[in-house]
C-alpha positions, 0 to 999 in steps of 0.5 A, a space after each residue: 682552803 688550808 690543808 689541816 695538817 698545817 693547823 695541828 689537826 689530826 684524823 684520830 688514830 685507833 690502834 688495831 687490837 693485834 698490834 697494840 703497843 707496837 708503834 711508840 709515840 716518837 715525839 713524847 716531849 711535844 710536837 709544836 715548838 712551844 711545847 718542845 721548847 717548854 719541855 727543855 727548859 728553853 725560852 719560847 719567848 726569845 724563840 718567837 722573837 726570831 722572827 719579829 725582823 725577819 721578812 721571810 715570816 712576816 710576808 708568809 704571815 701576810 699571806 696566812 692572814 689573807 687565806 683564811 688561817 684561823 685566829 687562834 694561830 694568827 694572834 701570834 703575829 709574825 710568829 704564827 708561821 713559825 708554827 705551820 713551819 714547825 708542823 711542816 717539819 714534824 710531819 716529814 720527819 715522822 717517817 724517818 724517825 724509825 730508829 725511835 722505834 728500836 730505842 729508849 728515849 730519855 730526856 736530859 738537862 745536862 751534856 751527860 746522861 749517866 745509866 747504871 747498869 745492874 750486876 746480877 745478884 747470886 742467891 743461895 738455895 738452902 736446905 730447911 732450918 739453914 741459912 747461908 749468904 747471898 751477893 747482893 746486886 751491884 751496878 756499874 755505870 755507863 755514860 752517854 755523852 749529849 754533845 751531838 747536834 743534827 741541824 739543817 737550814 732553809 735559807 733565802 735571800 730577800 729576793 727569793 722570799 719576794 718571789 716564792 709563794 709560801 705554799 712553795 717554800 714549805 716543801 723546802 721545810 718538809 726536806 729540812 725536816 726529813 734531813 735531820 730525822 735520817 741522821 738522828 735515826 742513822 745514830 741509832 742504828 749505828 749503836 743497834 749494829 755496834 751491839 749487834 755486832 758485838 754479840 756472839 749470835 750470828 745466824 747464817 743460811 746460806 744454803 737456805 731457800 727460807 729466809 724465815 728460818 734465819 729469824 727463827 733460828 737466831 731469835 731461839 739462840 738469844 731466848 736460850 742465852 736469857 736474851 730477849 729480843 723484840 724486834 727484827 729490823 731489815 733494810 727497805 729493799 730486803 723486805 722483798 726477801 721475806 714476802 718471798 717466804 710462805 713461812 714468814 707470811 703465815 707467821 706475820 700479821 699486819 698493824 694498822 696503816 699507821 704502823 707500816 707508814 712509821 716504818 713498823 711493819 707489825 707482829 710476828 708470832 714469834 714475838 718481834 716486830 718488824 722494823 723496816 729502814 734503809 739505815 740497815 745496810 746490806 752486804 753481798 757474799 755466800 750464794 747470791 745476795 747475802 743481806 744483814 738483819 739486825 735483831 734487838 731489844 729496844 730497851 737497851 739502845 738509848 737515846 738522850 734528847 737534850 733538844 728535840 726537833 725544833 725549828 727556830 728562825 735567824 737572820 745571818 746577813 743584811 740579806 739572808 733570812 730563814 730558819 733552822 731544825 736541829 736535834 741535840 742528842 746522844 746514843 749509845 747501846 747499853 746491854 745487860 751486864 755479861 755473866 759466864 759464870 754458873 748456874 746457866 740462868 746467870 749466863 750471858 743476858 745477850 738481846 741482839 744478834 745479826 743475820 748475816 744472810 738472808 736468801 730466797 
């Protein structure tokens, strides 16, 4: 029997009502290579043609035909293993694509995405029966260049193809997917880090023994500036700091197990979901170990996707055969327009911040 995940069959997911909306769908433009290619105006036939003269995929197809794969998959001939490899790449990439939980994905067809940032309008309070002019909304622009290609390869000689069985080779496909996904998340967390470092919101409690005070304090500071933070991103090892905090545990509830596996641990009662990733770096300083945590709003970290995670076969020489998985993207923080004049409701609009110390 073949693992169900390789046949694109998945167990139904029922969201936990306590964490409804906590986890985003990270592949909104499809998961199979056919769906991703069509969403990106790619040529599906061209992708499938790449496997026709590839002995790697031909041998894998012969293996699939002899081990009970469904006819629906096998009818694609030598292109059938490409779908199985794509599935393995997607499955392995999913946990590492935690960066998509802190950002907004936008699919584009050009090398540049132009975003229009609204400058707040100014209304006038007038007495009854009178009238005064108001300043309407204006805009500036911010461009994201979609020129970053993230890719990893699985390639072998003919002798390797002859000797290595298909299920073993799929382990390599999983590593390819994980490597590409980690690079993407790194770019997105770098954009978050730049947004947080350029904000005036920094919370440091070097003497406290309760890490939850850091979070509640900086959330209050940001909301006082009319910001709307909705997640807290911490490093994987730094999560232990919170597990030692009784006040954090009392202000936190888990989401469904799917959320935990994706890197979204759940929701706090102050309106922040917990994002856990080793892409959030730590530093040492102060009394004991000082860790860095980042707070933000996923509406303002933008990811422009020209090509989502797509697997393609190739032959690079007379004796090298393989495939590549790649993403073409751009990323940037697009913060709300900074306004520092009165009245107070128009001040700042910061949505990001950083915690420079988490202590237990």
